[in-house]
N, C-alpha and C positions, 0 to 999 in steps of 0.2 A: 224592294227590303221588306219583307212581312214585319209586322207588328210583334215586340217582346211580349211573349205569352206570359202570365202574370198569376200567381196563386195569393190571395191574400186571406191572412187569419186574424180575427181579432174578436175578443170577448165581448167588448163592449158594443151593443146592437146599434144605439145611435151614432158612435163613432163608424162603425164598420158602414153603416150606410153613406153616411156623410162623406165619409174618404173614398169611398168605393165608387161612388156616383161621381166624384172629383177624379180620380184614376181613369175612370171610363170615358173621359172626356178627351183624353190623349190620342192622338192617332198614333202614335209610336208605341202604346200599349195597349195587350188584349187581356183584360180582365176575365180568363178562363172558369174562374172558382172563387168564391167570397165564403170564408167559415167561422164558425164560431169556438171552435175547439179543435184539439188535436186528432180525436177519434174520426171526425167527418171528412178532413182533408187526407187522410191515409189512403187514397184508393191508388193503386199501382198504376194503371193506366194513365190517369189524369198528371200524377206526379210525373211522370216519363214524359209526358208533353209539355210540361211548363219548361220555361227557359230561367225562372226566379220565382222566389217566394218573399212576400213582405208579410213579417212574423210579428205581431205585440209579445213581448218577452213575458208577462204576467198573463198566462193563460188559467184554466182550472187548476186549483191547487191540489185536487187529488189526480192529475194526469200529467202531462208532460207540460215543462215551462216552454219557451219560445225556442232556446237554444238546444233543448233535447229534441224538439220536432224537427228543427232544423237539420240536426244530424241523422235522424230517421228518415227525413226526405232525401239526403245525400246519400246515405247507403240505398236507396232506390234507385234514384236518379244522379249518377256522379258528377253530372254535370250542370245541376240547378244550383243558380246564385242563391244566397240566403241573407236578407235584410232583415236585421234585428232593429226595431225600436222600441223602447221603453221611456215611462215617466220617471224612473230611476237612472240614476246614473250608470251611462254605458261603458265606462273607463276601463273597468276589470273585467268585463263580460269576455273579453276575446280569450281569457285564460280558460273559458269554460270548453273551448272548442279545440279537439287533438290536433296538435301542431302539423300533422300531415294533410288535415283536411281544410284548412284557413283560407287557400286560395278560393277567391269568390265568396267571401262575408264581409258584410258592411254592417257597421251599426251606428244610429243616430239618438238622439234625445228626442222625446215626442214635442213638438211645437206648434202652437196656435199659428205662429206667423211664419210656417213654411208654405211656399205657393206650390202650384202643379209642377212647375218647371224643376223645382228642387226635388220633387219626389221622383220625376221622369229622370234626372240626371244621375240620381244614385241608384236607382233600379238599374237603368240599363248599364252604367258601370259595373255593376255587380254581375249582372248577367254574363258579361264579357269576358267572365273570370277573373277580374282583378279586385275589385271592393276596396274600402278605406280601413281595413282590419290593422294594418301596420302602424297607420296613423293615430288609430283611437287607443293601441296597446302601447305607446310610445312611453318609455319610464318603468313598463312593467316589470316585477321583481320575480325571481326564482320562488320565492316563498309563497305567492300568489298560486303560481302554477300547481306547488305540492299541495296545497290546502283545498285549493278547487279538485285536485284529483281524487283528494279522500272524499269530499262530497259527493262526487259520482260514482264512487263505488258501492254508494247505498243507493238500493232501489226507491222507485218512485214512492212504492208503498211504505219501505223502511223512514223515507224522510217526511210522509204525511205522518205517520206513529210518533218519530220523533219531535215533530212539531208541535203534536200535542202533549207530548211528554213534557216538552219545554214550556207549555202552559202552566205544568203543575197537575197533568190528570195523569191516575193511576191508569193500570192494564186494565182494568174492568171497566172505567168509562170510557177508554178509548175503544174499547172493543164494541162497546153499544153504539160510541158515535160513529162509528165506520163500519157498521154492521159486520163485525167480524167474531171469530171465535176466541174466548179468552186465552187458550192455548195458543192458537195462532199470533195473537200479539207478543205474548210472553218470548215466542221462538224469535219473532222478528225482531224485537228488543234485544235479544242476547245477539243476534246475528248482527246487527248495528253497533252494538257496544265492541264488538269484535274488531269490526271496520274504524271506528273512532278513537280507540284505546287498544291497538295490537301490542302494547308492551304492557299492559294492565294485570295487576298481581291480584289474587283473591282476598286480600284483605282491603283492599281499594274499595271506596263508595262508587260502585261502577256507574248507577244511576244520575248520581250529582256530576260525577265527572264526565260522563257521555253528554249530559244536557249542556254543561259548560262548554263541552267542544263542539258541539252543534251549533250552538248560538255564535261561536267565534268563526266557524266556516260561515254562518248565513250574513255576519258582517262584512266578511271577505267576499262574499258573492255577489 
């Protein structure tokens, strides 16, 4: 039986090297690619060759996060297993994955106590199309599903802009920081407000209400 072909995505270079070397020691795994961000890994030929991807949730804030990358990989290779690990709690992350796509997804918290055998077990389980998402999402409530759906209606660019807006930055400052035009930022803010506040009326303080809504979604995510 051939080894399970693995893609590994982690933006921390030291951890990527250490864990990559450890995973390469297993005869049950073949590490066919190790990457620091989502742009590097989206090679259609390589993705179609892989059985499973191990992805850190927190990647480049201006690009895809781990779950968004997992969805992108699944859209290229419908059979690839996705393993998400994170320093944040993974208990609510399942709700970010479309229900029809959850087979073959696993989630676990980063831990220095995990041994190679622990990684191999969860990677191979996930590559077989099973995964642990049902156990992780035990007790999941419908409200989290709804709120998560709203969050993912925002584009990655809109989320970056809203994140800076939540830090108190105005449209001009955001445009400078993200190297965008002022008019583009204003348009993206308006589009984000429409997603976050679909029932808002003209008299509302849209900026404040949208920032508060975005911060609520971030707490749930």
